[in-house]
Backbone and ligand atoms as CSV (ligand in chain L), in Angstrom:
chain,resi,resn,atom,element,x,y,z
A,1,MET,N,N,57.059,102.579,39.759
A,1,MET,CA,C,56.281,103.437,38.825
A,1,MET,C,C,56.285,104.807,39.301
A,2,GLN,N,N,56.636,105.767,38.407
A,2,GLN,CA,C,56.595,107.181,38.855
A,2,GLN,C,C,55.507,107.904,38.068
A,3,PRO,N,N,54.626,108.546,38.855
A,3,PRO,CA,C,53.535,109.247,38.186
A,3,PRO,C,C,54.192,110.325,37.281
A,4,GLN,N,N,53.616,110.546,36.108
A,4,GLN,CA,C,54.019,111.609,35.218
A,4,GLN,C,C,53.441,112.914,35.660
A,5,PRO,N,N,53.977,114.119,35.197
A,5,PRO,CA,C,53.583,115.403,35.691
A,5,PRO,C,C,52.004,115.561,35.595
A,6,GLU,N,N,51.431,115.055,34.555
A,6,GLU,CA,C,49.999,115.317,34.279
A,6,GLU,C,C,49.072,114.426,35.122
A,7,ALA,N,N,49.711,113.521,35.947
A,7,ALA,CA,C,48.921,112.544,36.664
A,7,ALA,C,C,48.037,113.247,37.738
A,8,SER,N,N,46.876,112.721,37.903
A,8,SER,CA,C,45.981,113.205,38.928
A,8,SER,C,C,46.222,112.459,40.177
A,9,LYS,N,N,46.400,113.068,41.327
A,9,LYS,CA,C,46.783,112.398,42.606
A,9,LYS,C,C,45.607,111.466,43.059
A,10,GLY,N,N,44.341,111.847,42.824
A,10,GLY,CA,C,43.291,111.139,43.375
A,10,GLY,C,C,43.188,109.720,42.920
A,11,VAL,N,N,43.492,109.321,41.722
A,11,VAL,CA,C,43.300,108.005,41.152
A,11,VAL,C,C,44.322,107.064,41.815
A,12,LEU,N,N,45.533,107.437,41.972
A,12,LEU,CA,C,46.586,106.631,42.659
A,12,LEU,C,C,46.202,106.449,44.126
A,13,ASP,N,N,45.746,107.499,44.748
A,13,ASP,CA,C,45.223,107.375,46.138
A,13,ASP,C,C,44.139,106.327,46.349
A,14,LEU,N,N,43.273,106.272,45.366
A,14,LEU,CA,C,42.183,105.308,45.313
A,14,LEU,C,C,42.808,103.890,45.233
A,15,PHE,N,N,43.834,103.725,44.371
A,15,PHE,CA,C,44.503,102.424,44.249
A,15,PHE,C,C,45.147,102.042,45.592
A,16,ARG,N,N,45.804,102.950,46.260
A,16,ARG,CA,C,46.487,102.700,47.489
A,16,ARG,C,C,45.493,102.252,48.526
A,17,SER,N,N,44.368,103.024,48.648
A,17,SER,CA,C,43.466,102.825,49.767
A,17,SER,C,C,42.698,101.471,49.555
A,18,THR,N,N,42.659,100.909,48.372
A,18,THR,CA,C,42.010,99.614,48.091
A,18,THR,C,C,42.935,98.402,48.020
A,19,GLY,N,N,44.216,98.664,48.299
A,19,GLY,CA,C,45.209,97.643,48.182
A,19,GLY,C,C,45.548,97.265,46.785
A,20,ALA,N,N,45.258,98.070,45.824
A,20,ALA,CA,C,45.464,97.814,44.455
A,20,ALA,C,C,46.843,98.301,43.919
A,21,TYR,N,N,47.495,99.069,44.771
A,21,TYR,CA,C,48.795,99.639,44.486
A,21,TYR,C,C,49.692,99.437,45.645
A,22,LEU,N,N,50.614,98.409,45.474
A,22,LEU,CA,C,51.405,97.965,46.681
A,22,LEU,C,C,52.875,98.397,46.374
A,23,ALA,N,N,53.581,98.705,47.528
A,23,ALA,CA,C,55.053,98.923,47.487
A,23,ALA,C,C,55.665,97.694,48.181
A,24,GLY,N,N,56.756,97.230,47.684
A,24,GLY,CA,C,57.460,96.113,48.273
A,24,GLY,C,C,58.417,95.426,47.337
A,25,HIS,N,N,58.314,94.187,47.180
A,25,HIS,CA,C,59.223,93.381,46.282
A,25,HIS,C,C,58.342,92.221,45.621
A,26,PHE,N,N,58.071,92.352,44.394
A,26,PHE,CA,C,57.093,91.528,43.717
A,26,PHE,C,C,57.612,90.792,42.494
A,27,ARG,N,N,57.193,89.589,42.279
A,27,ARG,CA,C,57.490,88.834,41.060
A,27,ARG,C,C,56.248,88.996,40.214
A,28,LEU,N,N,56.465,89.686,39.050
A,28,LEU,CA,C,55.319,89.966,38.171
A,28,LEU,C,C,54.970,88.723,37.254
A,29,THR,N,N,53.896,88.742,36.594
A,29,THR,CA,C,53.559,87.658,35.657
A,29,THR,C,C,54.664,87.417,34.625
A,30,SER,N,N,55.355,88.482,34.278
A,30,SER,CA,C,56.365,88.350,33.261
A,30,SER,C,C,57.621,87.689,33.761
A,31,GLY,N,N,57.735,87.447,35.148
A,31,GLY,CA,C,58.908,86.906,35.729
A,31,GLY,C,C,59.860,87.923,36.248
A,32,LEU,N,N,59.683,89.215,35.839
A,32,LEU,CA,C,60.444,90.276,36.260
A,32,LEU,C,C,60.129,90.641,37.676
A,33,HIS,N,N,61.102,91.281,38.439
A,33,HIS,CA,C,60.850,91.790,39.810
A,33,HIS,C,C,60.520,93.237,39.779
A,34,SER,N,N,59.738,93.664,40.727
A,34,SER,CA,C,59.413,95.107,40.673
A,34,SER,C,C,59.169,95.546,42.148
A,35,PRO,N,N,59.557,96.837,42.471
A,35,PRO,CA,C,59.217,97.396,43.813
A,35,PRO,C,C,57.823,97.783,43.982
A,36,GLU,N,N,57.012,97.675,42.868
A,36,GLU,CA,C,55.581,98.131,42.887
A,36,GLU,C,C,54.706,97.131,42.194
A,37,TYR,N,N,53.489,97.082,42.642
A,37,TYR,CA,C,52.529,96.195,41.986
A,37,TYR,C,C,51.177,96.856,41.933
A,38,LEU,N,N,50.570,96.726,40.789
A,38,LEU,CA,C,49.213,97.332,40.497
A,38,LEU,C,C,48.186,96.252,40.055
A,39,GLN,N,N,47.058,96.275,40.774
A,39,GLN,CA,C,45.983,95.338,40.362
A,39,GLN,C,C,44.663,96.065,40.272
A,40,CYS,N,N,44.319,96.459,39.004
A,40,CYS,CA,C,43.155,97.302,38.845
A,40,CYS,C,C,41.918,96.701,39.321
A,41,ALA,N,N,41.784,95.386,39.287
A,41,ALA,CA,C,40.584,94.648,39.666
A,41,ALA,C,C,40.249,94.942,41.145
A,42,LEU,N,N,41.288,95.228,41.968
A,42,LEU,CA,C,41.005,95.460,43.357
A,42,LEU,C,C,40.375,96.863,43.617
A,43,VAL,N,N,40.548,97.765,42.697
A,43,VAL,CA,C,39.775,99.059,42.799
A,43,VAL,C,C,38.413,98.808,42.220
A,44,LEU,N,N,38.311,98.116,41.115
A,44,LEU,CA,C,37.026,98.002,40.351
A,44,LEU,C,C,36.098,97.032,41.034
A,45,GLN,N,N,36.561,96.261,42.152
A,45,GLN,CA,C,35.643,95.456,42.847
A,45,GLN,C,C,34.633,96.257,43.634
A,46,HIS,N,N,34.890,97.551,43.791
A,46,HIS,CA,C,34.022,98.433,44.548
A,46,HIS,C,C,33.218,99.209,43.462
A,47,PRO,N,N,31.935,98.871,43.343
A,47,PRO,CA,C,31.148,99.543,42.313
A,47,PRO,C,C,31.227,101.094,42.322
A,48,ARG,N,N,31.171,101.636,43.464
A,48,ARG,CA,C,31.236,103.132,43.544
A,48,ARG,C,C,32.496,103.725,42.979
A,49,HIS,N,N,33.638,103.012,43.162
A,49,HIS,CA,C,34.869,103.378,42.619
A,49,HIS,C,C,34.848,103.225,41.039
A,50,ALA,N,N,34.318,102.092,40.725
A,50,ALA,CA,C,34.270,101.739,39.241
A,50,ALA,C,C,33.439,102.918,38.503
A,51,GLU,N,N,32.324,103.189,39.170
A,51,GLU,CA,C,31.387,104.214,38.613
A,51,GLU,C,C,32.111,105.552,38.490
A,52,GLU,N,N,32.899,105.987,39.518
A,52,GLU,CA,C,33.523,107.290,39.431
A,52,GLU,C,C,34.644,107.229,38.475
A,53,LEU,N,N,35.485,106.184,38.312
A,53,LEU,CA,C,36.545,106.141,37.388
A,53,LEU,C,C,35.935,106.155,35.970
A,54,GLY,N,N,34.825,105.477,35.791
A,54,GLY,CA,C,34.097,105.382,34.528
A,54,GLY,C,C,33.688,106.825,34.051
A,55,ARG,N,N,33.103,107.574,35.067
A,55,ARG,CA,C,32.709,108.910,34.746
A,55,ARG,C,C,33.880,109.844,34.357
A,56,GLN,N,N,34.963,109.689,35.045
A,56,GLN,CA,C,36.195,110.503,34.768
A,56,GLN,C,C,36.679,110.126,33.311
A,57,LEU,N,N,36.708,108.828,33.015
A,57,LEU,CA,C,37.211,108.500,31.722
A,57,LEU,C,C,36.239,108.825,30.590
A,58,ALA,N,N,34.999,108.771,30.838
A,58,ALA,CA,C,33.949,109.152,29.862
A,58,ALA,C,C,34.128,110.581,29.540
A,59,ASP,N,N,34.374,111.470,30.581
A,59,ASP,CA,C,34.611,112.960,30.332
A,59,ASP,C,C,35.747,113.132,29.390
A,60,ARG,N,N,36.849,112.442,29.667
A,60,ARG,CA,C,38.112,112.578,28.834
A,60,ARG,C,C,37.808,112.089,27.436
A,61,LEU,N,N,37.148,110.922,27.271
A,61,LEU,CA,C,36.945,110.425,25.965
A,61,LEU,C,C,36.028,111.342,25.119
A,62,ALA,N,N,34.984,111.912,25.810
A,62,ALA,CA,C,34.067,112.797,25.096
A,62,ALA,C,C,34.848,113.973,24.588
A,63,LYS,N,N,35.736,114.557,25.397
A,63,LYS,CA,C,36.507,115.718,24.972
A,63,LYS,C,C,37.415,115.268,23.719
A,64,LEU,N,N,38.029,114.190,23.784
A,64,LEU,CA,C,38.846,113.676,22.707
A,64,LEU,C,C,38.094,113.463,21.435
A,65,ALA,N,N,36.851,112.998,21.530
A,65,ALA,CA,C,36.020,112.671,20.373
A,65,ALA,C,C,35.355,113.891,19.715
A,66,ARG,N,N,35.314,114.944,20.484
A,66,ARG,CA,C,34.565,116.132,19.960
A,66,ARG,C,C,35.100,116.623,18.702
A,67,PRO,N,N,34.241,117.154,17.745
A,67,PRO,CA,C,32.813,117.337,17.944
A,67,PRO,C,C,32.017,116.058,17.652
A,68,GLU,N,N,32.630,114.993,17.424
A,68,GLU,CA,C,31.819,113.706,17.133
A,68,GLU,C,C,31.078,113.251,18.345
A,69,VAL,N,N,30.023,112.460,18.090
A,69,VAL,CA,C,29.239,111.892,19.179
A,69,VAL,C,C,29.609,110.413,19.276
A,70,ILE,N,N,29.835,109.914,20.474
A,70,ILE,CA,C,30.154,108.509,20.725
A,70,ILE,C,C,28.855,107.736,20.722
A,71,HIS,N,N,28.761,106.599,19.970
A,71,HIS,CA,C,27.605,105.756,19.902
A,71,HIS,C,C,27.743,104.553,20.756
A,72,VAL,N,N,28.958,104.063,20.874
A,72,VAL,CA,C,29.156,102.748,21.584
A,72,VAL,C,C,30.559,102.684,22.219
A,73,VAL,N,N,30.706,102.025,23.255
A,73,VAL,CA,C,31.957,101.715,23.943
A,73,VAL,C,C,32.207,100.255,23.761
A,74,ALA,N,N,33.474,99.914,23.467
A,74,ALA,CA,C,33.897,98.532,23.186
A,74,ALA,C,C,35.142,98.251,24.060
A,75,SER,N,N,35.253,97.061,24.626
A,75,SER,CA,C,36.428,96.734,25.429
A,75,SER,C,C,36.882,95.307,25.120
A,76,PRO,N,N,38.179,95.042,25.367
A,76,PRO,CA,C,38.676,93.698,25.313
A,76,PRO,C,C,38.305,92.955,26.649
A,77,ALA,N,N,37.826,91.725,26.513
A,77,ALA,CA,C,37.592,90.949,27.749
A,77,ALA,C,C,38.932,90.313,28.205
A,78,ILE,N,N,39.135,90.176,29.450
A,78,ILE,CA,C,38.254,90.327,30.631
A,78,ILE,C,C,38.553,91.720,31.242
A,79,GLY,N,N,39.782,92.160,31.055
A,79,GLY,CA,C,40.229,93.383,31.841
A,79,GLY,C,C,39.309,94.578,31.634
A,80,GLY,N,N,38.778,94.753,30.387
A,80,GLY,CA,C,38.116,95.942,30.084
A,80,GLY,C,C,36.564,95.979,30.440
A,81,LEU,N,N,36.118,94.813,30.880
A,81,LEU,CA,C,34.607,94.692,31.004
A,81,LEU,C,C,33.993,95.603,31.953
A,82,ILE,N,N,34.516,95.738,33.200
A,82,ILE,CA,C,33.859,96.497,34.223
A,82,ILE,C,C,34.023,98.020,33.934
A,83,ILE,N,N,35.244,98.453,33.568
A,83,ILE,CA,C,35.505,99.876,33.380
A,83,ILE,C,C,34.784,100.266,32.078
A,84,GLY,N,N,34.811,99.463,31.056
A,84,GLY,CA,C,34.099,99.798,29.778
A,84,GLY,C,C,32.590,99.987,29.901
A,85,HIS,N,N,32.031,99.135,30.813
A,85,HIS,CA,C,30.588,99.204,31.114
A,85,HIS,C,C,30.288,100.483,31.876
A,86,GLU,N,N,31.125,100.880,32.775
A,86,GLU,CA,C,30.979,102.178,33.480
A,86,GLU,C,C,31.121,103.406,32.622
A,87,VAL,N,N,32.067,103.343,31.708
A,87,VAL,CA,C,32.251,104.432,30.774
A,87,VAL,C,C,30.982,104.611,29.909
A,88,ALA,N,N,30.457,103.487,29.477
A,88,ALA,CA,C,29.208,103.553,28.669
A,88,ALA,C,C,28.028,103.992,29.491
A,89,ARG,N,N,27.897,103.610,30.707
A,89,ARG,CA,C,26.873,104.094,31.607
A,89,ARG,C,C,26.979,105.655,31.629
A,90,ALA,N,N,28.154,106.127,31.873
A,90,ALA,CA,C,28.335,107.601,32.082
A,90,ALA,C,C,27.991,108.310,30.743
A,91,LEU,N,N,28.286,107.721,29.585
A,91,LEU,CA,C,28.012,108.335,28.349
A,91,LEU,C,C,26.572,108.129,27.890
A,92,GLY,N,N,25.931,107.150,28.515
A,92,GLY,CA,C,24.529,106.941,28.106
A,92,GLY,C,C,24.435,106.175,26.771
A,93,VAL,N,N,25.423,105.288,26.476
A,93,VAL,CA,C,25.423,104.537,25.234
A,93,VAL,C,C,25.570,103.071,25.592
A,94,ARG,N,N,25.545,102.210,24.499
A,94,ARG,CA,C,25.672,100.769,24.766
A,94,ARG,C,C,27.060,100.308,24.932
A,95,PHE,N,N,27.305,99.171,25.455
A,95,PHE,CA,C,28.599,98.646,25.771
A,95,PHE,C,C,28.697,97.262,25.162
A,96,ILE,N,N,29.719,96.962,24.358
A,96,ILE,CA,C,29.973,95.670,23.766
A,96,ILE,C,C,31.413,95.307,24.053
A,97,PHE,N,N,31.705,93.935,23.992
A,97,PHE,CA,C,33.097,93.594,24.234
A,97,PHE,C,C,33.539,92.536,23.236
A,98,ALA,N,N,34.883,92.578,22.973
A,98,ALA,CA,C,35.515,91.584,22.105
A,98,ALA,C,C,36.255,90.543,22.970
A,99,GLU,N,N,36.355,89.297,22.458
A,99,GLU,CA,C,37.093,88.257,23.198
A,99,GLU,C,C,37.827,87.494,22.184
A,100,ARG,N,N,38.782,86.735,22.682
A,100,ARG,CA,C,39.642,85.894,21.757
A,100,ARG,C,C,38.858,84.658,21.257
A,101,ASP,N,N,38.959,84.585,19.959
A,101,ASP,CA,C,38.377,83.373,19.320
A,101,ASP,C,C,39.486,82.866,18.347
A,102,ALA,N,N,39.987,81.653,18.703
A,102,ALA,CA,C,41.113,81.129,17.924
A,102,ALA,C,C,42.181,82.220,17.802
A,103,GLY,N,N,42.466,82.823,18.901
A,103,GLY,CA,C,43.623,83.778,19.005
A,103,GLY,C,C,43.363,85.199,18.517
A,104,LYS,N,N,42.110,85.433,17.854
A,104,LYS,CA,C,41.817,86.727,17.251
A,104,LYS,C,C,40.794,87.439,18.039
A,105,MET,N,N,40.994,88.677,18.297
A,105,MET,CA,C,39.955,89.382,19.110
A,105,MET,C,C,38.798,89.662,18.211
A,106,THR,N,N,37.612,89.187,18.730
A,106,THR,CA,C,36.438,89.100,17.850
A,106,THR,C,C,35.182,89.478,18.609
A,107,LEU,N,N,34.188,90.093,17.992
A,107,LEU,CA,C,32.918,90.420,18.537
A,107,LEU,C,C,32.056,89.130,18.409
A,108,ARG,N,N,31.661,88.607,19.506
A,108,ARG,CA,C,30.789,87.400,19.476
A,108,ARG,C,C,29.477,87.723,20.116
A,109,ARG,N,N,28.743,86.687,20.528
A,109,ARG,CA,C,27.499,86.825,21.329
A,109,ARG,C,C,26.408,87.658,20.685
A,110,GLY,N,N,26.509,87.801,19.386
A,110,GLY,CA,C,25.438,88.605,18.601
A,110,GLY,C,C,25.665,90.143,18.730
A,111,PHE,N,N,26.811,90.459,19.202
A,111,PHE,CA,C,27.048,91.938,19.196
A,111,PHE,C,C,27.251,92.517,17.749
A,112,GLU,N,N,26.475,93.583,17.533
A,112,GLU,CA,C,26.548,94.194,16.185
A,112,GLU,C,C,27.043,95.589,16.302
A,113,ILE,N,N,27.779,96.088,15.288
A,113,ILE,CA,C,28.099,97.462,15.220
A,113,ILE,C,C,27.915,97.885,13.716
A,114,ALA,N,N,27.160,98.890,13.548
A,114,ALA,CA,C,26.739,99.300,12.177
A,114,ALA,C,C,27.949,100.134,11.557
A,115,ALA,N,N,27.983,100.031,10.249
A,115,ALA,CA,C,29.009,100.773,9.548
A,115,ALA,C,C,28.686,102.316,9.722
A,116,GLY,N,N,29.742,103.085,10.005
A,116,GLY,CA,C,29.550,104.479,10.325
A,116,GLY,C,C,29.281,104.843,11.796
A,117,GLU,N,N,29.022,103.817,12.663
A,117,GLU,CA,C,28.890,104.139,14.051
A,117,GLU,C,C,30.241,104.564,14.682
A,118,ASN,N,N,30.106,105.474,15.630
A,118,ASN,CA,C,31.317,105.973,16.238
A,118,ASN,C,C,31.564,105.248,17.606
A,119,ALA,N,N,32.736,104.642,17.674
A,119,ALA,CA,C,33.145,103.940,18.871
A,119,ALA,C,C,34.311,104.497,19.622
A,120,VAL,N,N,34.380,104.153,20.877
A,120,VAL,CA,C,35.657,104.356,21.627
A,120,VAL,C,C,35.994,102.994,22.276
A,121,VAL,N,N,37.255,102.704,22.539
A,121,VAL,CA,C,37.693,101.503,23.106
A,121,VAL,C,C,38.273,101.743,24.497
A,122,VAL,N,N,37.939,100.980,25.384
A,122,VAL,CA,C,38.260,101.216,26.861
A,122,VAL,C,C,38.849,99.951,27.440
A,123,GLU,N,N,39.957,100.062,28.131
A,123,GLU,CA,C,40.685,99.013,28.824
A,123,GLU,C,C,40.953,99.371,30.262
A,124,ASP,N,N,41.194,98.499,31.128
A,124,ASP,CA,C,41.598,98.894,32.533
A,124,ASP,C,C,43.047,99.380,32.571
A,125,VAL,N,N,44.030,98.531,32.040
A,125,VAL,CA,C,45.365,98.934,32.056
A,125,VAL,C,C,46.007,98.671,30.660
A,126,ILE,N,N,46.666,99.721,30.137
A,126,ILE,CA,C,47.396,99.607,28.942
A,126,ILE,C,C,48.858,99.468,29.230
A,127,THR,N,N,49.420,98.374,28.758
A,127,THR,CA,C,50.931,98.054,28.978
A,127,THR,C,C,51.598,98.294,27.624
A,128,THR,N,N,51.219,97.525,26.614
A,128,THR,CA,C,51.755,97.707,25.250
A,128,THR,C,C,50.748,98.334,24.394
A,129,GLY,N,N,49.493,98.190,24.730
A,129,GLY,CA,C,48.376,98.722,23.854
A,129,GLY,C,C,47.898,97.626,22.897
A,130,GLY,N,N,48.467,96.460,23.001
A,130,GLY,CA,C,48.108,95.399,22.034
A,130,GLY,C,C,46.645,95.051,22.031
A,131,SER,N,N,46.048,94.839,23.143
A,131,SER,CA,C,44.702,94.397,23.233
A,131,SER,C,C,43.755,95.513,22.696
A,132,THR,N,N,43.951,96.757,23.055
A,132,THR,CA,C,43.143,97.827,22.625
A,132,THR,C,C,43.256,97.904,21.145
A,133,ARG,N,N,44.490,97.821,20.606
A,133,ARG,CA,C,44.650,98.043,19.140
A,133,ARG,C,C,43.925,96.908,18.377
A,134,GLU,N,N,43.888,95.640,18.961
A,134,GLU,CA,C,43.161,94.634,18.324
A,134,GLU,C,C,41.679,94.943,18.224
A,135,VAL,N,N,41.091,95.489,19.330
A,135,VAL,CA,C,39.755,95.801,19.281
A,135,VAL,C,C,39.457,96.941,18.319
A,136,VAL,N,N,40.331,97.924,18.309
A,136,VAL,CA,C,40.219,98.991,17.222
A,136,VAL,C,C,40.133,98.339,15.855
A,137,ASP,N,N,40.943,97.442,15.591
A,137,ASP,CA,C,40.962,96.781,14.266
A,137,ASP,C,C,39.731,95.934,14.014
A,138,ALA,N,N,39.262,95.229,15.064
A,138,ALA,CA,C,37.976,94.466,14.910
A,138,ALA,C,C,36.817,95.344,14.612
A,139,LEU,N,N,36.743,96.520,15.201
A,139,LEU,CA,C,35.612,97.469,14.996
A,139,LEU,C,C,35.713,98.069,13.601
A,140,ARG,N,N,36.888,98.360,13.194
A,140,ARG,CA,C,37.144,98.954,11.869
A,140,ARG,C,C,36.719,97.994,10.744
A,141,GLU,N,N,37.014,96.693,11.041
A,141,GLU,CA,C,36.636,95.627,10.079
A,141,GLU,C,C,35.112,95.609,9.889
A,142,ARG,N,N,34.379,95.998,10.897
A,142,ARG,CA,C,32.894,96.066,10.778
A,142,ARG,C,C,32.432,97.478,10.157
A,143,GLY,N,N,33.336,98.294,9.897
A,143,GLY,CA,C,32.921,99.588,9.248
A,143,GLY,C,C,32.768,100.757,10.316
A,144,ALA,N,N,33.018,100.401,11.608
A,144,ALA,CA,C,32.904,101.460,12.564
A,144,ALA,C,C,33.966,102.477,12.519
A,145,ARG,N,N,33.696,103.684,13.056
A,145,ARG,CA,C,34.763,104.709,13.152
A,145,ARG,C,C,35.141,104.726,14.637
A,146,VAL,N,N,36.505,104.481,14.821
A,146,VAL,CA,C,37.006,104.483,16.201
A,146,VAL,C,C,37.566,105.827,16.490
A,147,LEU,N,N,36.931,106.519,17.426
A,147,LEU,CA,C,37.346,107.970,17.577
A,147,LEU,C,C,38.432,108.185,18.564
A,148,ALA,N,N,38.558,107.173,19.583
A,148,ALA,CA,C,39.571,107.393,20.671
A,148,ALA,C,C,39.559,106.151,21.496
A,149,ALA,N,N,40.675,106.034,22.287
A,149,ALA,CA,C,40.752,104.844,23.281
A,149,ALA,C,C,41.169,105.462,24.646
A,150,GLY,N,N,40.806,104.743,25.697
A,150,GLY,CA,C,41.147,105.148,26.999
A,150,GLY,C,C,41.341,103.992,27.925
A,151,SER,N,N,42.076,104.330,29.030
A,151,SER,CA,C,42.336,103.256,30.039
A,151,SER,C,C,42.455,104.023,31.466
A,152,VAL,N,N,42.167,103.247,32.488
A,152,VAL,CA,C,42.331,103.836,33.840
A,152,VAL,C,C,43.802,104.132,34.023
A,153,ILE,N,N,44.586,103.184,33.720
A,153,ILE,CA,C,46.091,103.217,33.933
A,153,ILE,C,C,46.864,103.069,32.626
A,154,ASP,N,N,47.803,103.838,32.433
A,154,ASP,CA,C,48.787,103.653,31.261
A,154,ASP,C,C,50.186,103.263,31.906
A,155,ARG,N,N,50.476,102.061,31.666
A,155,ARG,CA,C,51.814,101.601,32.272
A,155,ARG,C,C,52.979,101.711,31.282
A,156,SER,N,N,52.674,102.344,30.138
A,156,SER,CA,C,53.742,102.434,29.086
A,156,SER,C,C,54.501,103.784,29.218
A,157,GLY,N,N,54.156,104.524,30.232
A,157,GLY,CA,C,54.880,105.861,30.263
A,157,GLY,C,C,54.431,106.776,29.137
A,158,GLY,N,N,53.213,106.486,28.529
A,158,GLY,CA,C,52.724,107.368,27.494
A,158,GLY,C,C,53.144,106.899,26.135
A,159,THR,N,N,53.902,105.843,26.004
A,159,THR,CA,C,54.502,105.551,24.727
A,159,THR,C,C,53.603,104.530,23.808
A,160,ALA,N,N,52.633,103.897,24.439
A,160,ALA,CA,C,51.820,102.909,23.699
A,160,ALA,C,C,51.022,103.590,22.542
A,161,ASP,N,N,51.082,103.040,21.328
A,161,ASP,CA,C,50.420,103.577,20.237
A,161,ASP,C,C,49.315,102.550,19.812
A,162,VAL,N,N,48.051,103.006,19.829
A,162,VAL,CA,C,46.955,102.141,19.577
A,162,VAL,C,C,46.232,102.508,18.243
A,163,GLY,N,N,46.826,103.462,17.564
A,163,GLY,CA,C,46.385,103.837,16.226
A,163,GLY,C,C,45.216,104.935,16.245
A,164,VAL,N,N,44.757,105.316,17.390
A,164,VAL,CA,C,43.791,106.352,17.559
A,164,VAL,C,C,44.244,107.322,18.750
A,165,PRO,N,N,43.596,108.471,18.899
A,165,PRO,CA,C,43.948,109.327,19.992
A,165,PRO,C,C,43.685,108.573,21.296
A,166,ARG,N,N,44.480,108.801,22.294
A,166,ARG,CA,C,44.321,107.996,23.555
A,166,ARG,C,C,44.445,108.802,24.725
A,167,THR,N,N,43.785,108.349,25.897
A,167,THR,CA,C,43.890,109.058,27.177
A,167,THR,C,C,43.953,108.003,28.281
A,168,ALA,N,N,44.409,108.451,29.428
A,168,ALA,CA,C,44.521,107.565,30.593
A,168,ALA,C,C,44.351,108.507,31.843
A,169,LEU,N,N,43.685,107.954,32.791
A,169,LEU,CA,C,43.522,108.644,34.101
A,169,LEU,C,C,44.846,108.803,34.851
A,170,GLU,N,N,45.672,107.869,34.667
A,170,GLU,CA,C,47.032,107.902,35.341
A,170,GLU,C,C,48.068,107.230,34.358
A,171,THR,N,N,49.148,107.934,34.160
A,171,THR,CA,C,50.274,107.485,33.403
A,171,THR,C,C,51.458,107.136,34.293
A,172,LEU,N,N,51.982,105.896,34.153
A,172,LEU,CA,C,53.128,105.481,35.025
A,172,LEU,C,C,54.104,104.895,34.232
A,173,ARG,N,N,55.333,104.839,34.765
A,173,ARG,CA,C,56.430,104.175,34.131
A,173,ARG,C,C,56.836,103.042,35.100
A,174,VAL,N,N,56.749,101.880,34.671
A,174,VAL,CA,C,56.970,100.658,35.545
A,174,VAL,C,C,58.462,100.431,35.725
A,175,THR,N,N,58.836,100.287,37.010
A,175,THR,CA,C,60.175,99.886,37.293
A,175,THR,C,C,60.225,98.374,37.416
A,176,THR,N,N,61.144,97.758,36.595
A,176,THR,CA,C,61.272,96.244,36.734
A,176,THR,C,C,62.764,95.972,36.737
A,177,TYR,N,N,62.980,94.809,37.305
A,177,TYR,CA,C,64.412,94.282,37.361
A,177,TYR,C,C,64.419,92.830,36.941
A,178,GLN,N,N,65.505,92.439,36.242
A,178,GLN,CA,C,65.773,91.023,36.026
A,178,GLN,C,C,66.118,90.459,37.360
A,179,PRO,N,N,65.552,89.237,37.636
A,179,PRO,CA,C,65.717,88.549,38.975
A,179,PRO,C,C,67.237,88.538,39.344
A,180,GLU,N,N,68.147,88.239,38.332
A,180,GLU,CA,C,69.597,88.111,38.688
A,180,GLU,C,C,70.216,89.404,38.976
A,181,SER,N,N,69.675,90.525,38.652
A,181,SER,CA,C,70.227,91.818,38.939
A,181,SER,C,C,69.329,92.752,39.801
A,182,CYS,N,N,68.383,92.063,40.485
A,182,CYS,CA,C,67.379,92.844,41.185
A,182,CYS,C,C,67.982,93.321,42.556
A,183,PRO,N,N,67.988,94.669,42.779
A,183,PRO,CA,C,68.617,95.232,44.006
A,183,PRO,C,C,67.870,94.809,45.263
A,184,LEU,N,N,66.620,94.489,45.101
A,184,LEU,CA,C,65.805,94.064,46.278
A,184,LEU,C,C,66.209,92.668,46.701
A,185,CYS,N,N,66.451,91.763,45.698
A,185,CYS,CA,C,67.000,90.444,46.025
A,185,CYS,C,C,68.341,90.555,46.665
A,186,ALA,N,N,69.179,91.478,46.101
A,186,ALA,CA,C,70.548,91.656,46.683
A,186,ALA,C,C,70.493,92.070,48.130
A,187,GLN,N,N,69.450,92.761,48.571
A,187,GLN,CA,C,69.272,93.151,49.915
A,187,GLN,C,C,68.673,92.014,50.787
A,188,GLY,N,N,68.370,90.944,50.106
A,188,GLY,CA,C,67.872,89.804,50.867
A,188,GLY,C,C,66.322,89.909,51.299
A,189,ILE,N,N,65.618,90.888,50.613
A,189,ILE,CA,C,64.202,91.018,50.840
A,189,ILE,C,C,63.384,89.946,50.101
A,190,PRO,N,N,62.538,89.208,50.872
A,190,PRO,CA,C,61.855,88.131,50.277
A,190,PRO,C,C,60.921,88.642,49.154
A,191,VAL,N,N,60.918,87.897,47.974
A,191,VAL,CA,C,60.069,88.340,46.912
A,191,VAL,C,C,58.710,87.683,47.019
A,192,VAL,N,N,57.653,88.503,46.651
A,192,VAL,CA,C,56.252,88.063,46.817
A,192,VAL,C,C,55.573,88.027,45.517
A,193,LYS,N,N,54.791,86.904,45.337
A,193,LYS,CA,C,53.945,86.879,44.153
A,193,LYS,C,C,52.636,87.572,44.532
A,194,PRO,N,N,52.254,88.617,43.840
A,194,PRO,CA,C,51.036,89.368,44.182
A,194,PRO,C,C,49.805,88.428,44.204
A,195,GLY,N,N,48.933,88.682,45.181
A,195,GLY,CA,C,47.806,87.946,45.359
A,195,GLY,C,C,47.948,86.637,46.299
A,196,SER,N,N,49.240,86.440,46.675
A,196,SER,CA,C,49.518,85.244,47.455
A,196,SER,C,C,49.465,85.520,48.971
A,197,ARG,N,N,49.204,86.792,49.329
A,197,ARG,CA,C,49.071,87.037,50.713
A,197,ARG,C,C,47.931,88.098,50.935
A,198,ALA,N,N,47.509,88.138,52.186
A,198,ALA,CA,C,46.437,89.190,52.470
A,198,ALA,C,C,47.180,90.518,52.600
A,199,VAL,N,N,46.430,91.553,52.225
A,199,VAL,CA,C,47.072,92.914,52.366
A,199,VAL,C,C,46.240,93.760,53.255
L,1,ZN,ZN,ZN,63.993,90.680,43.307
């Protein structure tokens, strides 16, 4: 993953210092191999880091939403729960989440959003933008106005389209290899499944 020019150095440093950003030879969930691995939950397990990242993301979302006022933050479960909650705390608004119900991203648990309320959608990592976009659609079905979306990390290299203006604290382009043409395998370096060893 190569940080893009607008990337802020501080966020990636935070990932490195908490073991959430690893260099080596990894087998990703997709089956592809990569020289880098990112696990947002390892940063967000520290409440003070979660709070700080939430504050930074809240600032960016408020700027994107201007002059409109944000009334509610919504996230896709599970990845968006902690960071979405911290963004809502920083904005001083309520936080709701959507979860899959028969395959469809849905607001359950009695969460309500009134027609005309202004929402932003927050996720930890955007790869294709699919989950964020589904939450945007679920909110719009309830009559909400979705002003913007944000994530801590954008792994799409800035290309993900979620249907509303979007921001991320860090934009990365993921380097991946097919196992049969992986240069790290060719060098005989053992491949590691992330989370399977102490770091
Ligand atoms: Zn490999």
